[in-house]
N, C-alpha and C positions, 0 to 999 in steps of 0.2 A: 686768487683776488688778492690784487693787490693795496697798501695802503699809502695814501697820500704824502709827499714830504710835508706839508702843513701838520697834518696828523701826526706825523713822525716827532718834528719839532715840539709840539706839543707833550707827545708821550715822553720824550729825553726830558724834558723842562720838570715833568711830576717824578721824575726815576730817584731822584735823592730820598724819597721818603719812602719808598719800597721794599719789603722785607719777603722773605719765603720760609713760612712755616715748617717748623719740624715735624715729624709723625706726634710729638709729644706737645704741640703745641695746640692751645686753643682756640679754634677755629668755628666762628658763628655764621656758618653758612646754611640754616638751616631756616631762620627765619630772622625779621628784623629784630633787631635789639632795643627799639622802641614801639612794636609793634607786632601783627600779627601777619602781617603779609610774608610770603614766602616764593619758593621759586616757582610754585604751581598756579602763583596768581597772575590777572592779567598780565601786568607791568614786571614780572619777575622778582629778582633781588638783585642788589649791587652789594660785593661784598670787598669792603677796601683792601687794599695791596698791602695799606701799611699797618692799619688797626687790626686786619681780620675779621670786623665786624659787619654785619647783614645788614642794609638799610632797605627800605622801601621807595623806590623811586622821589617818590614827596618830597623824601629826607635825605636824598643824598644831597644836594646842593647847599642844604645848612650845616651837613657833617663837613664837606670839600671846605667853606668859608671858616668854619671853626678850628679847624685842625691842618688847614694846607695840604688834604689830600685832593688830588685831583683824578687819578685811578683806581679802575673799578674795577672785577670780574663780574660781568651781568649774567646769570644765571636764569632763565626759563624751562620749564618742566611741562611737560603736558603725557594724557596715560594715552595709548594704542591699542586697544580691544584686539585680542587675539581673534578672528576667526573660528567659527564653535569646527569646523572642519582640521584646524591645526592643534587642537586639544586632541589627541589618544584617546578612543576609546578603554577602560581596564579590560583586561586579562586576566589578572590577576587577584586574588581577596588578599589583599598585603597594600599599606600605605607607604608613599614617599619610595618605593624600589621600581627597578625594571615593570614595566608591563603593569603596576599596580596602580590605584587610584591616585589621581596629581593632585598634590596640598599643596604646591605653590598657586603665585597668583594668575589670573586670567589675563592678562596685559602685560604690556612692556611700556617701561619708562622710556620716552625721549626727551634725551638731555642738551639742550643747544646753550653754547658758552662763546661771550663776545667779549671783547676789553672797551671799557666803558669809561671816557676821557670827559670831566668835567671842563665846561669853556666857559665864558664870559656869553656864550649865547646859548646854553644849556647842556646836553647832555650828547655826546654822540658815539656810536658804539662802532666798533672794527673788527673784522675776524682775527682770531687768534694764527697769524702766521708766522714762518720763520722768519720774514725780515723785521720782526719785532725785536727791540734789544732784548741779549739772552735772560736779564734779570728777570724783567717783565713776564718773560715766559716760562720761566719757572717758579715763580710767584706763585702765576695762574694756575699751573699744573699742579703744585705742591698743595692750593687750597682745593683743586677737582678732586686730587686721591685722598686727599684729609678724610678721616670719618665723620670730624665734626663733633663740636661740643656735646651737644645733644646726646650722640650715639655713644660718645665717651662716659659721660654722667651713666647712662643707663647699664654699661656694661662695669661699673664700678659700685652703682649700688645693689644691681645683682648678685653679684661676687659673692661667694659664699654665702649668701641668703638662703638659697635653698639645698644647703648640703643636709644630703641624706646621709643618716648614720647606719652601722647595723642595728638589729634588732636585739635586744636581751634576750631572746627565747630562740633565736635561731641555731647555735651551736649544740643546744639542748633541746631539741623541739623532738617533743612525743609523738611518733605516728602508728597508728592502730595497726594490728595484725590483719592480714588478709584483706588487706583495701581493694575497694572497687578500683576497675580499670575504665579510663576516661577515654570517652570517645574522641578521636580525631576529627572528628565529625562535626563543626561547629553549630550546625543545623539539628543536631539531637542534643546541646546543652540549653538548659533552662534551669529556672529556679527551684530546687525542690521544695521551697516554702509554699511559693505562692504564682509559680509556673507561667514567670515571666521570662523572656529572651534577650534583656537588655544590660548590659553593665553588670556582669558575672564575674563572680571571685570565686576559687578554687579552695577551700581550705587546706592547709597542707599537713595539718593531722590526719582527718578524716575523709579526706575525699569528696566532701560536703560542696554543690555546688550552691551558693547562695548571692541574690540581687544585693548589690552595694547600695549605699547609701543616697537617697533624692537630695539632689544640689539644690541648690537656694531659689530657683525659678519652676522649682516642684517636678523640672524632671529625673532622669536618673534612673538607678533602679528600685526595687520593692523592700529591701531593706533586709532580706533574708538571712544574709550571712551574719549580719550583727543579731540576728533572732535567732541562729542556731550556735553560737558564739555563746550566747547567754543561757540555754537552753541544756548546753552541754557543761554547764557548771565554770564557765568562762576559765576551761581549761585547757582548750585550744586556739590559740590569739593569731595564730599566720593566716594570711592567704593571697593569693599571689590574683590579679585581674587576670581571668581569660583574653586570649587577643593581643596579650602584651609583649608576651614571651618570643624572649630571642635567643641566640646562643650568648651576646652579652647581658641578657636576665630579664627581668618581667619588674614589673608594677607589683611592689608588695606593701601592704599593711599589717600592721600590728592592735588588734581591737585591745587587747589590753594596754597600750600604751597611748593609744588613738592619737597615731602617728602614722606617715609613711616612712618606711622602713629598708634597708637590707636586708638580704639573705644570704650570706659568700657560701650556703649551704643548697643553694635553691637546686641544681642541678642535680643534687642526690636525693632532696625529698621530692621532686619532681618522679626520677626515676623509680620511686615507691611504687605510684602510682601508671607506671606503664608510659612516661613521657619522655620524650629523648629532646633534649633543650637544644640539643645541635642541629636539630630539622624543624624548629619552630620558625614561625616568620610574625610580622607584626600586624596584626589585621584593625586591631581597635587601636583609638588614641588612650593613651597615658593620664592616670590623674594630674601629672604636672601639664600635658598639654592642654587638659581640658581645663586647668585653673589660670593658664597663661589666655587662653581661648575667653574664658570669662571675665578675666580683666582685661584684654583688649577689645574685646568685641560685645562687653556684656548688656543685656538686654533683658530688664528686668522691669518692664513697665507693668507689668502683669502683678508683682510680687505684692503689694501693699491695696491694691483696688478692685480685688475682686475677679483678676485674671481678665480685665477688662481692656481692649486697645482705646487708647486714649489719643482725643485730638491732638496732632503735633501745631506748634506755634511756632511763629519765628517773629525777626527784627529785633527792634532796639529792646535790651532788657531779657531776651529771651535767648540769649548765646547759651550753647554748650558747651563744657567743656571735655576734649576728649580725654578719656582713660590711659594713661601712660603707663599703665601697671601697679595696683596697688593703690591710686591716685584720688581714688572716691572721695574720702577723707577730706582732703582737701578741695575736692570741686564744693561739696557740700558746705563748708566751711565759708569761701569765697563768694558764691551763689548768696546766702544770706547776708554779707557783708556788704556787698555790692547792691542787694535791694534797699542798702539805707537810705537816705537821701544824704544826710552829714558826709556819707564816705563817698557815696558820686560827685558829691559837688567839689568835695576835696580834692579826690585823687581821678575824677575824668571830666569832669568841667573846668577844672585847673593841670590837664595832664600839659597842655602845652609848654605853660609857664615850668613846670618842672624839668618837661625835658629839655627845654632851651637853658636851665642852670644844670643838666647832670654832668659829674666830674667825669673825665676821662674813661677811666674803667665802667663802663655804663651796666656791663651784667651785672655786676657785684654792688650795683646800690640799689638798697630797698627802697628808699622813695622813687627812685625812677620805676623799678620792675614790679611795685605796687599797682604806681600808675597806669603803666603799662595793661596788666592785667584787669584793674578794675573797667577802665577805656573798655578794652575789648568786649566786657561781658554785657558792658552797658550799651554799648554804641551799634549792636545787632550787626556791626557791617560785613563778622562772618556767618549768618544765620540767615539761611536763605531756602525756602522750600526747592525739593527736589535734589538738593546737592548733598547729602549727608556722606555720601562717597568721594567727596569731591576737594580734594589735601589743600585745596585753596579757599574750604569755608571751614576749617576746622582750628580749633583754639589746643595746642598741645602745652601747659604750663609744664613745659620742660626747666627752660631756666629759671622762674620762680621756685619751684618745686628743690631744686639743688642748693640755689640764694640762703632761701628760709631754712633749710635744713641743715644746713653748712654748721660741723662741729657737733650736731647734736648726734648723739648714737642711735637716735630710733629716727627722727625725720630724715634723717640724712640717707636711708635703707629704703629697699624695694619694698617692703614689708609694710603688711597692712598696719596703720594705728586706730589711735584711738581719736575721735573726732574732737572730744571735749578736752584733750590734753593739746591737741594740735592750737583750737583755738584759744584759750591760753599762753601758748608758746608764740603764738601771730604777733596777738596783740603787744605782747611783752616787748617783741622783737620793732614791731614796725613803732612802737611807740619811744622807743627808745631813740632810734633814728631822728623820728620827728623832733625829739627834743635837740638834738645835735644840727639838725638840720633846718630850723623854725623859719629861716629868712625864706626859703624855699616856697613855703604853705600858705593857702590863705587861714585865716584865724590864728589862736594861740593856743587851742586847748588840745591833748594829747587825745589820738582815736581810743585810748582806753578809758577816758574821761563818759566817753558815751554809756558806760558798763560799769565804772565802778559804783561802790556803795560803801557808807559807814556800818558796821556790825557793833553791836553791844555788845556786849557779856555782863552780866550780874553777879557778883560772886557775894554770898551771906553766909557766914561763920554761924553755925548752929552752937555753939555755946556763947559766942556774946551777941549773938544777932546784928553783930556789925557788919556792913556791905560797902565793897567796890567795885564801882565801875570801870572796865576798859573797854576801848574802840580799837578795831581793826579795819584796815579796808580791802574788801572782796570786788570780784569782777563778775563773779557765778557762784549762785547758789545751789547747792546737791540737797535734794532732799531724799530721804530714808523710804524706803518701802517697807510698809506692816506689812507683810503679806498674809498675817494672822485677823487681818480687820477685813480682809474681803467679803463682798456685799453677798456670794453665793459659794459660802464653802458649802454648803450640803449639794448643790451640785457639782460643783467639783469633785466632790469625794464620791461620789454615787460615779460620777464618769470613769473616776480614776480604777473604781471597784471592777466596771464592767470590761476596762481595759485586760485587767487583772485575769478574769474569767474568761473573756474572748482566747487572752494570748495562751489560756490552759488547755482551752477546748481546741486550739488551734484555728481560732478562726479570726477574721481581720475583715472589717467593715470600712471598705475606703470612703464610703457617703456620708460617712460619722461624719459631726460638724466636732470639735475638740470642744471639752467648755475650758474656757482659762478663769483663772481668778481675777476679780474686778475690784480694784481698790481704790475708793474716792478718794481724789485730791486733799478734801478737808482732813482725811486721815493722815496724808503724810505731812500737813502742815500745821497740824496739832503735836506731831511727834516732833517736829522742829520747835514748837514752843514750849515743849514741856518740861519740866526743870528736872535736873540731872543729879548725882549725888557725887561728891568726892571724897572717898576713903583717904583716911592718911595724909589730912591738912594740920599743914601748923599753921597756928592762927597768933599772930603778932600780937594780937588782944589780950589772949587769955594765956598767953606763952608756951603754948603747948602744942600737942597734936591732936586732933578732933576730926573732926567731919563739916562738912559745908559744901552748900546748895548752888546750882548755876543756871544760869538760863542763858537763852540767846535772842536779840531781838534784829531790828533794820533802823537805826538811825536815822538814814539817807535812803530815799526811793530813787535810782538811776533812771536817766533818760530811757535806757532799754534794761528791760529786767532780764538776764538770761538765767535759766534753771535748766539744769539737768537732773531727771530721774537715776537715782541709783541700781540701775538694772542690775548692775557686774555684781559678783562676788567671788570670795576666794572659799575655794571646798576645803574640809581637813587634810586633804592631799594635796594641796597648793595650785590646785587648778584653778582657771579661770573662768565663771560660768555665766551665763544669761537667765535671768530670774524672768521667764515666762509667766506676764501679768498686763492688764490692761490696766488703765490708769486716765478716766475720759479728761481730758484738760480743756478749759473751758475758752471760748473767744475771747469773754470779758473777765478780768480777774480782778478782784478788789484785795488789796494786801492791806489795808488799812490797821488791819488787827497786829499785823508785825510791828507796827513802831512801835519803839521804845526810845525812853530817853537815857540820857549817858551823865545826867544831873542826879545829886541826892534826890530823895524826894522829902517832902515832911514829916517830920518824925525819924528819920532815916539816921544814921551815925556812920560814920567813916571808918572804915577797916585800914587801919595804917599799913603801910608796906616797910619802909626804910631797911637800912642795914642790917639791923638784928634779924629781922624776918628770915632777909635774906642768906645768912650765914647759918640759923638754925634749921634751914628748910634740907632735909635728905639730900644727898646730891645724886639726880638721877642718873639712873647705868640702862644704857642701851637694852631694849627687851630681845631677848636672843632668836625667840619666834619673828619678830619683824625682821630684827637683821639679818636673819639667815635669808628672810624672802625679798629683799633686797638684794643681797650679795649674790645670787642665784642668777639675777637678773644684770649679772656684770657689773653693778654700779661699785663704784668703789669704797673699802669696808669704813675708813674714816669718812667719807662723805656719809654712808649709810650709817654710822654712829649718830655724827651731827644730825640727821635726820630726826632719828629715836629721840633724842635731846629735845630736839627743839620744839615736836609738838608732842613731848611729854608719853611716850607710848602709848598714847591714844588709841592708835590704830595703823594699819598695814597701810590703808589708802590714804591717810592726811600724812605717815612717811613720804607715800612715792608722790604724792603732790610738791612736800615741801623741796625734795631730789629734784624734780624736774626746773622748780623754781629759782633753784640756787646751783645747779651743779654747774653753773659757770662761774658761781665766785672763787674768786684766787684763790682762798683758803679752804677750799673744799675737799682737799686732797689730804687737808693737813690734819693731826689728831682734835679731836675738841680739846679747846682751851688754848689752842694755838692758832697764829694768824693775827688777820685784821681788828678782829674784835678787841682786840688787845691794845689796839693802836689809837692815838689820839684824836684819830677820824680821817674817812676817808678822804684822799685828795692832798692830805699833808703831806710834807716832805719825807716822815719816818715811813707813811702807809707803800711807799714806791720801793719794789727790790729791787739792788742794785744789779744783780743779775740779768734780769727782765730788761733792764734800762740797757746795760751791755749789749744784750742779743740785740734788743731790736736797733740801736746805734750799729751794730756793724752790719748790718743790711743797706745802711746811707744815709740813714737819718740821723738830724742835731739830737741833741738833748733834750731841746723844748717841742720839738715835734714827738720825740717819742713821749715824753711826762704827758701833754695831750692825749694822746690815740690812748695811753693806760688810762687817763682819767674818765674817756669817753668811751670804755670797754670797760666797765666795772674793775679795772686793772687784770685785766685777763690778757696774758700777753700774743694767745695765738689771735683774738681780733683785734686786739691792738692792732698786730701785723697786718692784716685785712682793713683794718682803718687807715693806717699809715698808705698802703697801695693804693688805695680810692679817693686819698685826698692829697695827691702830690703836690699840690700847688699851696698846702697850708703850711704857714710858717712856724706854726706854734705858738703864736701870738693869743694870748686868751681873748674871746668874742666877749665884747661886754652886753651885745644884746643878744646874748644868750649862753647860759650858765653853761659849764662844762661838767662830765659825773652822770650819773643818774639821771634820771626825771625830777624835777622838785616836788615836793607834796602838797599839790593841790586840794582846794578843799571841794568835797564831792558835789553835784548839783543834786538838787532836791525839790520834791511837787508832792502833789495829791499821789497817794498811791494807788491809783486806780488805771489799768491797762487794758491794752489791743493787743492780740494774738495776729503777728505780723510774720513768723516763719518759725519751720521746726525742720530740725534734722532727724530723720530716722535709721535705725540698722538692721540689716537682717543680715542674721548668723548667728552662732552659738556665743559666739564673745567677740570682744573688739579687737581681737588680733586676726580675724578671716572676718567674714563675709562680704556685706556691700553697702556702702554709706548713700542714701539719696535727700532730697529736700523739697519741703511746699514752701512755697512761698505766695502771700498774697498780694496782690496787686489788684487797686480800686475794689472791685464786691466781689473778685473772683480768684483762685485759687489756684495754680498751677504747681507742677510738679517737675523735679530736674532730678534727672537720673543719667549722669557725668553729659555724654554729648547731645541727648534728646531733653528736651522742654513740650509738655504737652499740658493742656486745660484738665485740671484734677477736678474729678466728678465725686469723689469720695474719699476727702483727705481723710488720715487715718489719725485722730488726736488722740486716741487710745494709747498708742505705739508710738510715740515720740521716744525720743532720746533726751536730744537737748531743745529747750525753747527761747523764741525770742520774742518778749512782748513790749511793746511801747507805750511809754506814760501817754495820758491822753492829754493832760495839759502843758507839753512841751513847748519852749520858745525857739528864738531862733537858735542856733550853734554860730558861735562866732571861733 
């Protein structure tokens, strides 16, 4: 098929902006940078030959007019399912080998590519034929061959995350004498404890065969392997999963270390039981493969609502988010935010105005990508019944995850994360961007103002009886769970005794309902309101060290009260564990009793601060225990010391929160006492690092541009570089309509302390670094269950098992 001379003239006219991407360039060919249209959608995707950004058909002409681009690669994909007769029947009990079960897709993807030309009459497509200019053909072929930005991000995020190291027990593993010989016939394998035949593990010390642990959805093994480990005095820690053994190794787990590991002597250890590793073939999936399947195809509808199949819902407000690998923490937080009318108004209803003012580097603009995702969730455009497996109806938050996790040691990885920490991080990042880009948005308030409240601490010197009030801003309230105040303590103790007795007798009642401690919310609030004692307090009133008491209250009540229950704790061995407890959270909440004043009350006398007190207070030294915990997580030693000092060694959790909030501070890695706290003020000429300024100017920017970028990014050179490249048209002049630097300290919203529950996030798993997050959201008078890409009506919302709760104040007014 030939191309007309008229079309060739139009192509030649647009050639001047065509660029061929290299294998290292980022090509956004998987979806539109402003929406979630992709090559599987009806109109396909159009990838600019100059910017390598993908656009939906209805956005191509706007991009063409704004950036003088007229040539695009048009991608159109569709699935063609293979006839059943073309899928060979397995002849071997193995996966992914010749004659084994076919683990690959049961369909082919047909990809069509054309050259699209934008003219005054619209968009015209022509075939990719040899008579096209070489530069155009080369650019199109390079885009087609490119892995795409999403794939590159996935590879970088997963790289080294799943690194499995040798077990410390492998080299000196004890193996019993006269071991049992293991049958090579899989049909003879069964759990020696409970008789089950699935998910079986061979203990490499004793030859015992036991079932593995249950998965989060209730499937999996019987738990016999860990029962054997504990019953034998925890002396035999290593087990290999039967069916995963190949000449290259097998799926090994250390119960003593509670992790997957490598056994460098696996062949030797298996030979002890008569197993020749060189003759083994894989017949079941490994733990890693099952974890990937749980991440990519996770279906836990039944986990929190009594194993019921819930009726799915579709349309606006009921769009799911595809799990792209441990991304459920992002999905749960974003679904809750998108359900708030103030967020939907700013980022969905106002999205076109935001898109029209996007900078040239669209994928790296926080405001644009926030609008893209919120609009996708609110519009329901990709939510349609019967299209669950159709890529055209899927929203994958690859670009969003990459951007909002950039430069963060945890959120930039593919590991599971704490949804509470991510919520704080996300709100902080987007609020800073809102401050810098205020003219692009409706209203003057930042997103963080929806959740911010002032807390007040009252400090009372026990010797002088004088008091001091201090206030601080917070956006979440963590509530400690006093497990010892459970209302069903006797029932819990009786249940635990029964479990011990059954275990001693080798019994296991599969139908027995577990008895979980139940702690009323009032116990949590009472613990928050309780008076604390401060030892070794230096009082400026009596000029000596004494004791003091302190209490906390809420000075203001935010529009949205966000609270998280502190279900997670660190054991004596520094393991993060989850507290199994029910806290029945009400749908209507009255916080009036938490109200407190920051002013001296009648009869109170102020406890002076002053320089003398500051000088006489003993210098705080970092707590070695807390310091060890933070540095074990690869945080900078100086940053960890700053955290300990900042929270006065109050707890490891408080220090961790401080680190996450301040790790991007320019002086985070400097020794305590050095850095910007000694400067006259952030943003002054003395606050700029000359080395950072010169480094950034070396990228081709002026001194004015560089200093403005540093001011807008809290003096972080890495973030300043990103800011410069995403604001290429900014000449560095100060904008009088919006101050630079961190967002201003605006007053908190306030009102009556009565609230209604509108959403909550729950976590399934033993700690925040594994497991799965889901969200329940109320719309109208119904609750809905959001589980990654699936959304359904909720029949029995698990109010008592949530982690993060969102309450809306009953007397809210319009949000500007």
